[in-house]
C-alpha positions as CSV (number, residue, x, y, z in Angstrom):
1,M,122.4,97.7,98.8
2,F,120.6,100.5,100.7
3,V,117.3,101.5,99.1
4,D,115.1,104.1,100.8
5,R,112.3,104.5,98.3
6,A,109.9,102.2,96.6
7,R,106.5,102.2,94.8
8,I,104.2,99.3,95.2
9,I,100.5,98.4,94.6
10,V,98.5,96.8,97.3
11,R,95.0,95.2,97.1
12,S,92.8,93.9,99.8
13,G,90.6,90.8,99.3
14,K,87.1,90.9,97.8
15,G,84.3,89.7,100.0
16,G,82.7,86.4,99.0
17,N,79.2,86.5,97.5
18,G,76.3,85.2,99.5
19,H,74.8,81.9,98.2
20,V,71.3,81.1,97.0
21,S,70.1,77.6,97.8
22,F,67.2,75.7,99.4
23,R,67.0,72.7,101.7
24,R,66.5,69.5,99.7
25,E,65.9,66.8,102.1
26,K,63.8,63.7,102.0
27,Y,60.5,64.1,103.7
28,V,61.0,67.9,103.9
29,P,58.8,69.0,100.9
30,D,59.0,72.8,101.6
31,G,62.6,73.3,102.6
32,G,63.4,76.9,103.2
33,P,66.4,79.0,102.0
34,D,69.8,77.8,103.4
35,G,72.3,79.8,101.4
36,G,75.4,80.7,103.5
37,D,77.2,84.0,103.8
38,G,80.3,84.8,101.8
39,G,83.7,85.0,103.6
40,R,85.5,88.2,104.4
41,G,88.2,89.4,102.1
42,G,91.7,89.5,103.5
43,D,93.3,92.7,105.0
44,V,96.5,94.4,103.8
45,I,98.7,94.7,106.9
46,F,102.0,96.5,107.3
47,Q,104.3,95.4,110.1
48,V,107.6,96.7,111.4
49,D,110.5,94.1,111.2
50,E,113.4,95.1,113.3
51,G,115.7,93.0,111.2
52,L,115.1,95.2,108.1
53,N,117.0,98.4,107.3
54,T,116.3,98.9,103.6
55,L,113.4,98.7,101.2
56,I,115.3,96.7,98.6
57,D,112.9,93.8,98.7
58,F,110.2,96.0,97.1
59,R,112.4,96.4,94.0
60,H,111.7,92.8,93.1
61,V,108.0,92.5,94.1
62,R,105.7,95.4,93.4
63,K,102.2,93.9,93.7
64,Y,100.8,92.6,96.9
65,K,97.3,91.1,97.1
66,A,95.3,89.6,100.0
67,G,93.1,86.6,99.5
68,D,89.5,86.9,98.4
69,G,86.7,85.6,100.5
70,Q,85.0,82.4,99.3
71,E,81.3,82.3,98.3
72,G,78.9,80.9,100.8
73,G,77.6,77.4,100.4
74,K,74.6,75.2,100.9
75,K,73.3,74.2,104.3
76,N,74.1,77.7,105.7
77,C,77.8,77.1,105.2
78,R,79.8,80.3,105.5
79,G,82.5,80.9,102.9
80,K,86.1,80.8,104.0
81,D,87.7,84.1,104.8
82,G,90.5,85.3,102.5
83,E,94.0,85.3,103.9
84,D,95.5,88.6,105.2
85,I,98.7,89.7,103.6
86,V,101.4,91.0,106.0
87,I,104.0,93.3,104.5
88,K,107.1,93.8,106.6
89,V,109.0,97.1,106.5
90,P,111.8,98.7,108.4
91,Q,111.0,100.9,111.3
92,G,110.7,104.5,110.1
93,T,109.0,103.7,106.8
94,V,106.5,106.3,105.8
95,I,103.7,105.0,103.6
96,K,102.1,107.5,101.3
97,E,99.3,107.4,98.7
98,A,101.2,107.7,95.4
99,G,98.7,110.0,93.6
100,T,98.6,112.7,96.2
101,D,101.9,111.9,98.1
102,Q,99.9,112.3,101.4
103,V,100.9,110.3,104.4
104,I,98.7,107.2,105.2
105,V,100.8,105.9,108.1
106,D,104.3,106.4,109.5
107,M,105.6,103.0,110.8
108,S,107.3,104.6,113.8
109,G,106.6,105.1,117.5
110,D,103.6,102.9,118.5
111,N,102.7,102.1,114.9
112,R,104.2,98.6,114.8
113,R,101.4,96.8,113.0
114,V,98.7,98.6,111.0
115,V,95.8,97.4,108.9
116,L,96.1,99.6,105.9
117,L,93.3,98.3,103.8
118,K,90.3,96.3,105.1
119,G,89.1,93.4,103.1
120,G,85.5,93.5,101.7
121,K,82.7,92.1,103.8
122,G,81.1,88.9,102.7
123,G,77.6,89.1,101.3
124,N,74.6,87.6,103.1
125,G,73.1,84.4,101.8
126,N,69.5,84.1,100.8
127,Q,68.5,82.7,104.2
128,H,68.7,86.3,105.5
129,Y,66.0,87.6,103.1
130,A,63.2,85.1,104.0
131,T,60.0,86.9,105.2
132,P,56.4,85.7,105.9
133,T,55.5,86.9,102.4
134,M,58.7,85.9,100.6
135,Q,59.6,82.5,101.9
136,A,61.8,81.4,99.0
137,P,64.1,84.4,98.1
138,K,66.1,83.7,95.0
139,Y,68.7,86.4,95.6
140,A,71.7,86.9,97.9
141,Q,74.0,89.8,98.6
142,P,77.2,90.2,96.6
143,G,80.5,90.6,98.6
144,Q,82.0,94.0,99.0
145,P,84.7,94.9,96.4
146,A,88.4,94.9,97.1
147,Q,90.3,98.1,97.7
148,E,93.5,98.9,95.8
149,L,96.1,101.6,96.3
150,E,99.4,102.6,94.7
151,L,101.8,103.5,97.5
152,N,105.1,105.4,97.8
153,L,107.3,103.9,100.6
154,E,109.9,106.2,102.0
155,L,112.4,105.2,104.7
156,K,113.3,108.0,107.0
157,V,115.8,106.8,109.5
158,I,115.1,107.2,113.2
159,A,117.9,108.9,115.0
160,D,118.1,111.4,117.8
161,V,121.0,113.3,116.4
162,G,122.0,114.0,112.8
163,L,125.5,114.7,111.6
164,V,125.5,117.1,108.7
165,G,128.4,118.7,106.8
166,F,130.1,118.9,103.4
167,P,131.9,115.8,102.1
168,N,135.2,115.0,103.7
169,V,134.8,117.0,106.9
170,G,135.1,113.8,109.0
171,K,131.5,112.8,109.8
172,S,132.1,109.1,109.2
173,T,135.3,109.2,111.3
174,L,133.4,110.9,114.1
175,L,130.6,108.3,114.0
176,S,133.0,105.4,114.0
177,R,134.9,106.9,117.0
178,V,131.9,107.5,119.3
179,T,129.6,104.6,118.3
180,N,129.7,100.9,117.3
181,A,129.0,101.8,113.7
182,R,131.6,100.9,111.1
183,P,131.1,103.1,108.1
184,K,133.4,102.9,105.1
185,I,135.9,105.8,105.3
186,A,138.0,107.1,102.4
187,N,139.3,110.4,101.2
188,Y,137.0,111.2,98.3
189,H,133.7,113.0,98.0
190,F,130.5,111.2,98.6
191,T,132.3,108.3,100.3
192,T,129.1,107.8,102.4
193,L,126.2,106.8,100.2
194,N,124.1,105.4,103.0
195,P,122.8,107.0,106.2
196,N,124.9,105.2,108.9
197,L,123.4,104.8,112.3
198,G,125.2,104.2,115.6
199,V,124.4,104.2,119.3
200,V,126.3,106.5,121.6
201,D,126.7,105.0,125.1
202,L,127.6,107.7,127.7
203,E,128.3,107.0,131.3
204,G,125.6,108.5,133.5
205,T,123.1,108.9,130.6
206,G,120.7,106.8,128.6
207,G,122.7,107.2,125.4
208,F,121.3,108.2,122.1
209,V,121.2,107.2,118.4
210,I,123.3,109.3,116.0
211,A,123.1,109.2,112.1
212,D,125.7,110.2,109.6
213,I,123.7,111.9,106.9
214,P,125.7,111.7,103.6
215,G,127.5,114.9,102.6
216,L,125.4,117.7,101.3
217,I,126.4,120.2,98.7
218,E,124.9,123.6,97.7
219,G,121.8,123.1,95.7
220,A,121.0,119.7,97.3
221,S,117.5,120.7,98.2
222,E,116.8,121.4,94.6
223,G,118.1,118.0,93.5
224,V,121.7,118.9,92.7
225,G,124.3,116.2,93.4
226,L,123.5,113.3,95.8
227,G,122.7,115.2,98.9
228,H,119.0,115.7,98.2
229,E,118.6,111.9,98.2
230,F,119.3,111.8,101.9
231,L,117.7,115.0,103.3
232,R,114.6,113.0,104.2
233,H,116.7,111.1,106.8
234,I,117.3,114.2,108.9
235,E,113.6,114.8,109.3
236,R,113.2,112.9,112.6
237,T,116.4,114.2,114.3
238,K,116.0,116.4,117.4
239,V,119.5,117.9,117.4
240,I,121.8,118.6,114.5
241,I,125.6,118.5,114.7
242,H,127.3,120.6,112.0
243,V,130.7,119.0,111.4
244,V,133.2,121.4,109.8
245,D,136.8,121.3,108.8
246,A,138.2,123.9,111.1
247,A,141.7,123.3,109.7
248,G,140.5,124.1,106.2
249,T,142.5,121.2,104.8
250,E,140.7,121.4,101.4
251,G,140.7,125.2,101.4
252,R,137.1,125.4,102.6
253,D,135.7,128.2,104.8
254,P,133.9,126.6,107.8
255,I,131.7,129.6,108.4
256,A,130.6,129.7,104.8
257,D,130.0,125.9,104.9
258,I,127.7,126.2,108.0
259,Y,125.6,128.9,106.3
260,A,125.4,126.9,103.1
261,I,124.2,123.8,104.9
262,N,121.6,125.7,106.9
263,K,120.4,127.3,103.7
264,E,119.8,123.8,102.2
265,L,118.0,122.7,105.3
266,E,115.9,125.8,105.3
267,A,115.0,125.2,101.6
268,Y,114.1,121.6,102.2
269,N,112.1,122.1,105.4
270,P,112.3,125.3,107.5
271,E,111.2,123.4,110.6
272,I,114.4,121.2,110.5
273,A,116.6,124.3,110.1
274,S,115.1,125.7,113.3
275,R,116.1,122.7,115.5
276,P,118.8,122.9,118.1
277,Q,122.3,122.8,116.7
278,V,125.9,122.5,117.8
279,I,129.1,122.9,115.8
280,A,131.8,120.3,115.9
281,A,135.0,122.1,114.7
282,N,136.9,119.1,113.5
283,K,140.5,118.4,112.5
284,I,142.0,120.7,115.1
285,D,144.9,118.1,115.2
286,A,145.8,119.3,111.7
287,I,146.2,122.9,112.9
288,Y,149.5,124.2,114.3
289,E,149.3,124.3,118.0
290,G,149.7,128.1,118.2
291,D,147.0,128.7,115.6
292,V,144.2,126.6,117.1
293,E,142.6,129.5,119.1
294,D,142.7,131.8,116.1
295,A,141.0,129.3,113.9
296,L,138.2,128.7,116.4
297,A,137.8,132.3,117.4
298,A,136.2,133.3,114.1
299,I,133.7,130.4,114.2
300,K,132.8,131.1,117.9
301,K,132.4,134.9,117.2
302,E,130.0,134.2,114.3
303,F,127.8,131.6,115.9
304,E,127.9,131.6,119.7
305,P,126.1,135.0,119.9
306,K,123.3,133.1,118.0
307,G,123.1,130.5,120.7
308,I,125.0,127.8,118.8
309,K,127.8,126.3,120.8
310,V,131.1,125.5,119.2
311,F,133.2,122.5,120.2
312,P,136.8,122.0,119.0
313,I,137.3,118.3,118.3
314,S,139.5,115.8,116.6
315,A,137.6,112.8,115.4
316,V,140.9,111.0,114.7
317,S,142.4,111.4,118.2
318,G,139.2,111.7,120.2
319,Q,140.1,115.1,121.6
320,G,137.0,117.1,122.7
321,L,134.5,114.4,121.9
322,S,133.4,113.8,125.5
323,E,132.4,117.5,126.0
324,L,130.5,117.5,122.7
325,L,128.6,114.3,123.4
326,Y,127.6,115.3,126.9
327,E,126.3,118.7,125.7
328,V,124.2,116.9,123.0
329,S,122.9,114.5,125.6
330,H,121.9,117.4,127.8
331,M,120.1,119.0,124.9
332,L,118.2,115.8,124.2
333,S,117.1,115.5,127.8
334,E,115.5,118.9,127.6
335,I,113.7,118.1,124.4
336,G,112.2,114.8,125.5
337,E,112.2,111.3,124.1
338,D,109.2,111.0,121.8
339,T,110.1,110.0,118.3
340,T,108.9,112.3,115.5
341,V,105.9,110.6,113.8
342,F,104.5,112.1,110.7
343,E,100.8,112.9,110.9
344,R,98.2,111.1,108.9
345,E,96.9,113.0,105.9
346,Y,95.2,110.3,103.8
347,F,92.4,107.9,104.9
348,P,91.8,104.9,102.6
349,E,88.7,104.0,104.6
350,R,87.1,107.2,103.5
351,L,87.4,106.1,99.9
352,A,85.6,102.9,100.7
353,E,82.8,105.0,102.3
354,L,82.7,107.2,99.2
355,E,81.9,104.2,97.0
356,Q,78.6,103.8,98.9
357,E,77.6,107.4,98.3
358,P,75.4,108.4,95.4
359,Y,76.0,111.0,92.7
360,T,74.3,112.3,89.5
361,V,75.6,113.3,86.1
362,T,73.2,115.6,84.1
363,Y,73.3,118.2,81.3
364,D,72.1,121.8,82.1
365,E,70.7,123.1,78.8
366,E,70.3,126.6,80.1
367,E,73.9,127.0,81.2
368,D,75.2,124.6,78.4
369,E,77.3,122.6,80.9
370,Y,77.5,119.2,82.3
371,V,76.8,119.0,86.1
372,V,78.2,116.3,88.4
373,E,77.1,116.4,92.0
374,G,76.1,114.4,95.0
375,P,77.6,113.4,98.3
376,R,80.3,111.2,96.7
377,I,81.6,114.2,94.6
378,E,81.3,116.7,97.5
379,K,83.3,114.6,99.9
380,M,86.0,113.8,97.2
381,L,86.5,117.5,96.6
382,G,87.0,118.0,100.3
383,Y,89.8,115.4,100.5
384,T,91.7,116.6,97.4
385,N,94.1,119.4,96.8
386,L,93.4,120.2,93.2
387,E,96.0,123.0,93.1
388,S,98.8,120.4,93.2
389,E,99.7,118.3,90.1
390,K,99.4,115.0,92.0
391,G,96.1,116.1,93.5
392,F,94.7,116.8,90.0
393,Q,95.9,113.5,88.8
394,F,94.1,111.8,91.7
395,F,91.0,113.8,90.7
396,Q,91.2,112.5,87.1
397,K,91.7,109.0,88.3
398,F,88.6,109.3,90.5
399,L,86.4,110.5,87.7
400,K,87.5,107.5,85.5
401,E,87.3,104.8,88.1
402,N,83.9,105.9,89.4
403,G,82.4,105.7,85.9
404,I,81.8,109.5,85.7
405,L,83.7,110.0,82.5
406,E,81.8,107.1,80.9
407,E,78.4,108.7,81.9
408,L,79.5,112.1,80.5
409,E,80.3,110.4,77.2
410,K,76.9,108.7,77.2
411,L,75.3,112.2,77.5
412,G,77.2,113.3,74.4
413,I,80.0,115.5,75.9
414,K,82.6,116.7,73.4
415,D,86.1,118.2,73.7
416,G,85.9,121.8,75.0
417,D,82.5,121.4,76.8
418,T,82.3,122.6,80.4
419,V,81.9,120.3,83.4
420,R,80.9,121.7,86.7
421,L,81.3,120.0,90.1
422,Y,79.9,122.5,92.6
423,D,82.3,125.5,92.6
424,L,84.8,123.7,90.3
425,S,84.4,124.1,86.5
426,F,86.8,122.7,83.9
427,D,86.9,122.1,80.1
428,Y,86.6,118.5,79.1
429,Y,89.2,117.0,76.9
430,K,89.5,113.2,76.2
């Protein structure tokens, strides 16, 4: 079963507490402090596994936790470090923070192994706090807390070329003809429910990876039909091949189909729609020999003036495929080989830093409003897009988890009262 989305919760390990103890040895009446340091909490690590091509395993296990560090011991014994947890994902998995849907890391390109969450540091034992005036400190440092995140995982396939087109235009047949891929092929709509990948080996070239993106329909970018489930898989492709039924075997207009597909791409992501394209006018073997040129002429007249080349092909017989593939290879050579890697938008380590920053919650009698301010609040506002629904949900979660709502309630806040965080004001409702 192909699964390209999952939601999981990950938690790093808590740092072990420092230990409080003193030397207790015979003939050593004034033994000093010898409490050991706590161990480091385990990290949460994501790693690319070339043997995986789906996120189905995350349907069965949703929570992943690294080991906590052990408390320090007597005689300066350091606590054992918590075990790291290594989570294996397919290449091309984009990891996002669930609340904001911002990218934390894209497991593509050079990102083969990434420490997503660092474990908490172990606390210092009491031996570190001995001074000439305090020779028997009875306190130690607690370990740093664990970090926890809810994540959205999205698999966006890595392919140089994407095949797009309406259902039944012959994309799967084309892929099976030019690569080693063996997609299931049948004559009904939405035969292809998975993005199928294949490698094209061309003599005199380095070859390239091609993906059959399941058939789109009008309204796919808005969630109509199944097409919108797979639009994410075209985001990395550098060249797009529009496959159309030039013979009109199902009564379709190939020109209208190309415009409809481009409209869906534009609605989903305008940058994708602007990428280089070629048109594969398929099923020319189904056109009467004398009518082939007439059928192609209209498509060429419409799109070649726009710089989009049209190649008559037959995926069944192989006619015209060599010319199409060499043109695509040439286009790729001009674009370059770097894989599209999505930029980082969310930084978990900044949240860990925020927890160390101070803040205050006060009541301003003159303005009759509750004021929350401080470096922790100011930085959080800088990281969060409050205009989006997910950003505001993250904001609410931040207020709750940092104890700010609890402090407001201690000050006597009631429903409808105003809360101000710098330039942001909102009405409080429990």
